[in-house]
N, C-alpha and C positions, 0 to 999 in steps of 0.2 A: 588838421589836428590828429586824425586817426593815423595818417601816414607817418607823422613825425613820432608817434609813440614808440615805434619799433626801430628807429634809426640806429640805436645802440648795437643792434645785432647785425648790421650790414656795413661792411667796410666802405668808407667814403671813397668815391672815385676822384682821382687826381689826374690832371692833364698837364702836359708839358710841350712846349714848342720844340720842334726839331728843325734846327737851322732857320728859325724865324718863319717857317712855312706851315708845316702841318702840326696839328695837335694830336698827340698820341697818349694813350692811357699809361700813366706811370706805373700802376700796379701790374699791367700786363707786359710792359717793355722795360722800364727802368730797373725793376727788381732784378731782372736777369741780365744785367749790364754786361757780365763777363762772357755770356754765351750768345746773346742775340746779335744777329748780323744787322748792322746799320749800313747797308749797302744801297746806294742810290743807283738804280738801273736806268741807263740812258737808252731810250728807245727811238732815237732820232732816225736810225737807219730803217725803221719799220714804217713803210708807207701807209699802213692801215691805222696807225695810232698817232695822235699828235704828240709833239715834243713836250713830255711832262715827266716829273720825277715821282718815284714811288717809294714809300717807306717799306723796307723789307722786314718781315717778321719771321723768325725761325720757328717751325712747328715742333722742334725737339723740346722747346721750352714752354710753348703756349699751345693750348688745345685748339682754340678758335680765335684767329686774328682778324678782327674787323677794325682795321685802323682807319679812322675817319680822316679823310684828306680835306684840306681847305680848298683844293681845286674843286670846282663845282661839277665838272662833267668832262667827258671826252668831247672833243670838238665835233659837233654834229655836222660841220661842213666838210670834215675830212672823211671821205667814204673809202671803202675798200675798192680795190681794182677789180670790180665784179666782171667787167667786160660783158655786160648784158646777162650776167648769170641769173638774175631774177626771173628772166623769161625761160631759162633752161631748167630751173628747179621746179619741176611739176609736183614732185612729192619728196621733199627734202628728208622727211622722217624715214621714208622707205629706203632712201639711199644710205642714211646713217646706219640703218640696221644691217645693210649688206656690206658696208665698209668696216673692216676691222682695224684699220690704221688711220690715225688722225691725219687730216689734210688741211691745207690752207683754205680759208673761207668756209669751212664746214659749219653748218648751222645746227642749232639746238633750240627746242621750244623754251627751255628754261635752264637755269644754272644747275639744278639738280641732275638733269639729263646729261649735261656736259660733264659734271663731276663723275657720274656713274660710268660714262663711256671712257673717260680718261683713266680712271682707276682700273676698270676692267681690262683695258688695253695693257696697262702696266703689269697687272697680275698675270696675264697670259704670256707676257714676253720677258718675265724674269727680273723685274725691278719694281721698286715702289716709288710712289710720288708723294710729294707734300705740297702744301700751299705755302708759297714763299711770300705772297702779298695779296692783299684784298683792298680794293678801292671803293669808296662810298661817295655818293653825292651828299654833301654836308647838309644841304637845306632840307632834303626829304628823307635822309637817313636810309638810302637805298644803295645796295651793292650794284656796281655797274662794270666791274672788271676784276678778274682774278688770274693770278699767275701760278701755274703748276710746274714744279721742277722735279728733277730726279732726287731721290733721297740722299744721294752722295754729292749733291751740288754744294759748292762752297768749300772752304778750307778749314781745317782744324785750328783752333786758336790755343796757343800755349798759355798755361797759367803763369801769372806773375810769380817769379821765384821768391820774392819777399813774402807774398801772401801764403805761399806753400809752406815756408818755414814757420810762419806764425801759426798755421793750422796744426803743425806737429805738436802733439801733446796737449792739444786743447781739451779742456774739460767738457766743453759742449759737444764735442764729437763732430767730425766733418763727414758728410755723406759723400762717398766717392763712387763713381761709376766708370766702367770701361767705355772708352771712346769708340764711336763709329768712324772708321777711317774714311773720311771724305776724299774724293778724288778731283773735285772741281769739275764734275760732269756738267756739260752745257745743255743737256736735254731740258727743254722747256716748252710749255704750251700755254698761250695767253688767250683767254676767252673774254670777249667784250660785248656789252649790250649798249648800243648807241642810242642816242635820244631819238624818239619818235619811231623806233623800231620795236617790233614785237618778238624778236628772236635774238639769240646769242650767237656770236660768230668767233671762230678761231682766227686770230689775226697774226699769230706767231706760232710756228711749229718747227722745233729742232729735235730730231730723233736719233742723233748719233751719239753713242756712249763712248767714254774713254776707259771703261772698266769691263770686267767679265760680268755676264748676266747669270742669273740663278736658274737652275732647272725648274720646271713647273712643279715637280714633286716636292721640292724643298721650299717653295714660296711661302708656305705657312710658317716656316722657321725663321725667316729673315726679319730684321727689325724694320717694321713699316708702320705707317700711321694707323692708329686705331680709330676708325671713323664710326661714330655713333650717329645714326640718322635721327631726324626729328621724330619719326614714328617710334623708334626704339627709345628715345629719350622720354617720350610721352608715356610709353608703357612702363618704363622704369619708375617714373615719378608717381604714377597712380597705383602701381602694384602694391606698395607698402610692405614688401617682403625683403629678406636679407639679400645682399649682393650675390652670395653663392647660389641661393635659390633662383634668383633672377637669371643668373648665368646658365643654370641647368635648364630653365624654361627656354631661353634663346637657343641653347644647344639642341634641344628636342625639336624646336621649330625649324632650325636650319639644317638638321641632319648631321650634326656633329659640331664639336667645339671649333674645329679648324675652319668651318664655314661661317662662323658668327661674325668675324671681322673685328672684334674687340674682346677685352678680357674683364675679369672681375674688378680690377683696379679702375678701368674706365667707367664701370657702373658706379663704383664708389665716388668717382670724380663727378659724375652726373648728379648724384644725390647731394654731394657737397656743394656743387654750384647752385642747386635748387635752394638749399638752406641759406646760402649767402645772398640770394637775390633780394633786392629791395622789396619789402612787402608792399604790394599794390594797395592803393586806396580802397579798391573794391573789396578786398579781403578784410583789411583792418576795419574799415567803416562798417562793412556788413556784419562782422563779428560783434562790434560794439552795439550796432543797431539791434542785433538779435538778443544780446544781453539786456538791453533796455526794454525790448518788447516782453521778454520773459519776466522781467521785474514788474512791469505793468500788469501782465496777465496773472501774476502770482498773487494778486490781491494784497500786496504789501508784505507777503511772506517770502518772496524770492529776494535774496540778498546778494548783491555784487558790489564790490568796492575796489578801486584801483588806486595805486600810489605812483606818482611820476616824480622824476628828479628835476633838477633845476633847468634842464634843457627840454622839458616836456616829453621825456621818453619813459615808457612803461618800466616801472621798477618792480612792483609786486601787485598781485591780484588775488582776491579772496572771493569765493563763490559758495553760497549755501542755498539750496533750493528747498521748497516746502517739505519734500519727502525726507531730506537729510535733517531738517529741523525737527520733524515729527519723530524720527528715529532717535535723535539726540535727547529729546524730552523723555523718552522711555528707557533708553539704554546708554545714556551719556555718563555713567559713573566711571567708566574706564576708557581711555583714548590712547591709541598708538599713533605715533608721529614719526614719519620717516621721510628723508629728503634725498634718497639715493636714486630716484627714478627720473629719467629725462625722456619724454616721449612727445615732443612737438617740434615744429619747424624752427623755433627760436632757441632750442637747446636749454630752455629754462627748467629748473628742477620742478617736477610735479610732486606736490606735498599733500597726500591725502590724510584727513583726520578720520581714523578708522576705529570701529568698536565691534562689539559682538551683540547680536540680537538674541531673542529667546529661543531660537532654533540652533544656537551656537554657530551661526553664519556670520561672516564678516559683513559689516554694514558701514556705509559712508556717512560721515557727519559734515561733509563739505570738503573742499580742497583749495589749495593755493598754488599759484605760479610765482616763483621767486627768481629774480635776476642774479642775486648773490646770496651767500650763506654767512652773513655776518650778524652780530648780536642785534643791531638796530633793525635789520630786516625781520629777524625772528620776532622781535618785540612787536613790530607793527602788525605782522601776520597774526600773532596770538591775540593781540588787543582787538584787532578787527574781527577775528573769528568769534571772540567772546561777545562782541557787540551784536553779531549775527544770531547767536544762540541765546540771547537774553541775559548775558552776563552770568550764566550758570556755570560754575567751575566744576570740572570733573574731580572725582576723589583721587584718581591716580592717572598718571600719564607715563607711557613707556617710550623711550627713545634709545638711540645709540649713543656712543661716547663722544658727543660733539660739545666742545666747551662753549661755543657761542650759543648753541641751543640751550645748554644747561643754565647759562647766565640769564637768558631771556625768560626761561621758565621760572627761575627763582625770583625774577623781577615782576612778571605779570601774573603768575599763578603761585603765590607764596603759600597758600593753604593746600595746594595739591601735592600729593606724594609723588615724587619723581623717581621712577624705577628705570634701571638700565637693562638693555637687552642682554640676557645671559648668553645667548648663542653667539653674538658678535664677540663677546669677551672670550668665550671658550675657544673660538677659532684662532686666537692668538697663542693658546697654550703650547702647541707644537713648536712654534718659533721661539717664544720667550723662555720656555722651560726645557728646551731640547738638551741643554748641557746637564741638567739635573736628571732627566730621563736616562741619559747615557751613563752618568756617574753612578746612579742608584737604580739599576734596571729592576723593574718589577715593584720594588718596595715604595719608592717615592710616589709613583702614579697612584697606587692603591691608597696610600695614606692621604694623599692630596685630595683625591675624589671623595674619600670618606668624610674628610673635613668639610669640603665645599658643598657636597650634595646630600649628605646623609646625617647631618646634625639637626636633631629635632628642635633644639632650643638654642637661644643665644649663648647660654652658659656652656652648653656642650661644645658649640662652635669655638668659643674663646679658649676653652681648655685644650681642644685638639689643635687649634692654631698655634698656641704657645708650644705644645709638644713638637709640632712640625718645624717651627722656627729653630728650636734647640737641636732637634735630631739631625736636621739637614743644614744647619748654619745659614739661615736665610735672613738674618738681621740686616745684612748689607745688600740684599737683593731689592734694588730700587723699584722694579716693576711690580713685584708682588706686594711690597709695602705700600705702593700707590693704590693697588686694588684693595688692600685691607682698609685703607682710609675711606673707600667707597662701599664698604661692606653692607651698609644699611640700604643700598640701592640695588644690590643684585644677589646677595647671599640669601638663599631661601629661608634660613633660620630667622632672618630679619624681615623679609618681604612678605612672608605668609600671614602676618598679622594684618595686612592691608588687602581689602577686596580688589581683585584684578581680573575677575571672571576666569580664573585659571590661567591667565596669560603671564608668561615670563619673558617673551621675546617680542620683536616687532614683526613677526612672521605674518600677522594679520595685514599690516600695511604692505608687505612684500607680496602677499597673496592678492591684495587689491591691485597692485601694480600689474601682476600677471593677468588679472581679469581685464584691466583696461587695455592690455596689449592687443586684444582682438578688435578693438574699436578705434585706436589711434596709432599713428606711426610717426617716424622721424620727419616726414614731409607734411604733416598735418598743419594747416593754417589755423588762425584764430577762430574763424567762423565754423570751419569743419570740426575743430576741437570742441567747441561749445556744443555743437549738434551731437557729435558722437559721445561726448561725456553724458549728455542727457539720455541718450539711448542706453548707455552702460548702466546708468543709475536706474532707469526704468526696468531694465532686465534684472538687475540685482533685487529690486523690490518685488518683481514678479516671482522670483524664486522663493521669497518669503511668503507670498500668497499661496504658492503651491504647497509649501510645508504646512501652512495654516490649514489648508484643505485636507491634507493627509492626516494631520493630528485630529481634526474634528470628525472625519468620516471613516477612518480605519481603526480597527481595534488592535490593541497591543497583544504581543505574544507574552504569556506569563511563564516564567521558569519555575517559580516556587509556589505560585497560587496561594499566597498568604494575604492576610488583610492589609498589611503595609504595602505590599506590591500592588494590589488593586487600588488602594488609595493614591499611591504615587502615579498610577496610570491616569487617574481622573484629574490630577493636579498639573503635572508637567507636560510640556510639549514632547513630541515623539523622541527627538534626539536627547533631551535632558532626562526623559524617563529611562532611556537606555543607560545613561551614565549612572542614574540612581540605582537601576537594576543591577549593575555591576557591583556597586557597594553593598547592595542587599544580599547578593549571592555570597560575596566574600565575608560578610558578617557572620554567616552560618558556620564559618570555619574558626571562629574565635571563641575562646572561653573567657567568661567575665567573673571576676571575684572582687570582693571588697578589699580595699587597701587598708590593712590593719595599721600600717605605719603612719597614716594620715588621720588627724583628729577630725571628728565629725563636727561640722559647724551647725549646731542646733539639731533639730529633728528633720530638717528639710533637705540639706545638702549631704550627699554621700560621694566618697571617692572610690572609683573602681579602677581595676587594672585589667586590661585586655591583652591577650596574647594567644598565639597559635599553639595549642597543646602538642601537636605532632612535631613541632620543631625542637631540636635538641636544646637543652636548658642553657648551655653556654652560648648559643646562637640566637636565643629569643630576644625580641625587642618588646619591651613593655610600654604599652600606651596607656597613659593615665587620663581618665575621664572624670570630670567633676559634674555631677548631675543633681538638679533640684527636682525632686519628685512631685512637689506641689505646683510649681510654675511650669514644670516640664521644659526647663532650660538646661543647657549643659555646654561644656567646653572640653574639647579633646586637645591633647598636647600636639597632635599632628596639624591642627588648625586648618583642616580642609574646608570646613564650613565658612570660616572667615575669609579664606582665599578664593574658593570657587563658588560657594553659595548653596551647596547641597550637603546633607549630613554624611559624614564619613562612615565607614564600615564599623568603626569602634563605637560611635554613638548609636548606630542602628542595633548593634549587639546589646547595648544597655537597654534600649527600648524593647527589644525582644525579651530580655530578662524581666523587665517590668511589665510585660504583657500589654504593651501599648499597641492598639490596633490601628491608629491613625497617626500620620506624621504631625507632630505638634506645629502650630502656626509659627512658633519661635524658630523653627528650622526650615521655613519656607521663604525663599526670596521671590518676591513677586515678579521680578524680571525674567524668571525661568518658567512662569506659568502660561497656560493657554491664552489668557486674555491680556498678556503683557503689552500688546500693541493695540489696545482698545481703540485708539484714534487711527482709523484706517480710511483708505480711499485712493482714487486715482489722482494723478497729478492734475492740477487745475489748468493744464495746457497740453497741447498735443504737438509732437514733433513730426513735421511732414517734410516736404521738399524745402529747398532753399527759400522759396517764397510761397507761403501757403495759399496765397490768393491767385497764384499763377500756375498754369499747367505747362509752361515753357520749360523744356529740358535744359539743364546746365551743360557746359562743354564736357564735363566728366561723365554725366549721364549719357550724353550722345556717344561718347567714346565706348562706354560699357555696352550700350545697345548694339553699336556697330561691330564690336568684338564678337558678340554672340552670333550675329548674322554672318560674319565672315568665317567663323569656325565651321558652320554648316556648309558654306560655299567651298571651303578648302577640303572638307571631307568628301564632298561630292566630286570634286575635280581631281582627286588623287587616284581614282580607281582605274584610270586608263590614260595612255599617252595622249590620245585625241582630246579627251576632256581637259587634261592639263594644259596642252598648248592653246586650246580655245580659251580657257580661263585666264591664262597669262595675257593673251591678246586683249581680252575684254578689260582686264584690270588696267593694263597700260593705257588703253584708249580712254577709259572712264576717269582715271587719275588725271590725265591731261585735260579732260573737260572740267574736272573739279577745280584744277588750279586756275582756271580762267574765271571762276565765279568769285563773287565778293565774299568777304569774311566778316564776322562780327568783331567788334572791338573788345576782344577777350584775350586773356593770356593762354 
């Protein structure tokens, strides 16, 4: 069940018979039909190998060719012409070290030793080798033979003339590469491990080239196989850092880029292959088991729900833990919703539901993993998330310009005000308005920004927009007219009437993505993703606790030392008091007078005009404030209180004029106060190791521990030549001993 959930993200393997004999992987061989050599090598003349056929695979096209043969094994009855050599090889490993040239019947402890020796020989002698073929025993899936040939072996194949003509002018674009001029070189080395033998043996050695060799100083420049060892692959997969950073790490470890043996593209290939690997039952099942356990331990408050398609493959997942649920109950009036982040092995969009807490910190209300970004998927995710948070709809939701998402929000959240990210829209201005910028340098940009960003009311915006359309002839500008139709979702003159905690963009979601970057990576599996997501959430709420402690135990710095300032310090959290303090200081720069042009509504309501007296008259902006002196309520034309939830400088200026010593309760949003998160506490579960009941280390933990130990070993061995040579000897000997030991059934 768990294994099949993720089949959609792994290409299915297809096999095909070659001449009714061997099954080969179609994805590895048939895809590159035009360049892969399908040459059957007849080895009848070799006394040491039985008469069998080998499927040849060209390494120029495929990184690792493990072609499974239907032949079960090399004939165990056919032995090499040892001539009693078993009795003569007292220490075969010692002889291999002293011999720098491959020779017939040369023995190796394992295939890796043979591989290293042959490649080292090629590197020192001015040529490069590649693996032309690999044989496996089908029953046990075990390699028992491998053919190494010169890089220039084989012949260049000419492209079909018709295909070349078809490619010319193709809209898809054809990727062309310069050819490596092959010479048909016959150099080859064939290493075999026979049944019931514990060593590998060279049974074919041909060392005569038909081309010039390269000088040792230029060997790093020739086209040769980029060999990534298993140890390097392991380090790449667990590092979780970018390929360029990984390459720098290997360069420092190897003493230079030229000594690494592979490049950044090979690192990217390793990461790609890891992503494409079929998800093992252990990871998928462990991830689902962990979610199930967390749900049980959450006392019914931990919510997780998955959606699968008709083939029982994971389509969408929504997760909300108790901390997220608690945060939403206190601060769920505004939600930012963003789908631009992908940070898991399955390349599924990570969709955080993000808001703002009383310290003006980003806070998570749950998240989803989505396989696709269509309306039906968005509807399922939103409906499921509402189920998790008790069907409490937010007052506002902020997203980017995604039509599928907009349709889902209109369907599932009809009472929620849908706002668009103004930043994403403004990023398109240089591209969409470039012609107008060039045609009207200076004037258009000033008029456009004044209309979009500095219109206090809807009426002012409409008047300026009409003037803009007429002045610059924009009635046929389809993109701008399309934005005008969406004006109520992103123009500040319209959106300021809706409380959004001061947010106009999805930057909170993007900030949450950056926060999660340090916990998850592109190679993170389901189980590790769940664990690390919990750690990230726990760290996020720990920051909230730290701010709670600072707010409670540290005194504020007062700039004006007025009664209103002291009252604000006792009400707001540290961060929100600072924002209130800014408005308080600015209020002292405003002059307040009654608006004689406005009729007084009874004896309770008065209209005031606020302005900066030191500003030139023709440049002044008049802010109208309507204030009820009995109920101590008011409304400013800037609508900062409606938008952000703290009184603006203009309202504070009126309060100062009326000698009000305390902030009226009508101007206090509880979500910004010290006790806004009155429901507090640790998570009802603890994240430990993979299995909390076991002290057994996982393979990744073993690797990390050994990395720390070997770092000390390397530092100690580099200080002298004697230490270095001794360390190399010890490492080679102990690695050989390790290879003889049994391994756990792990990836």
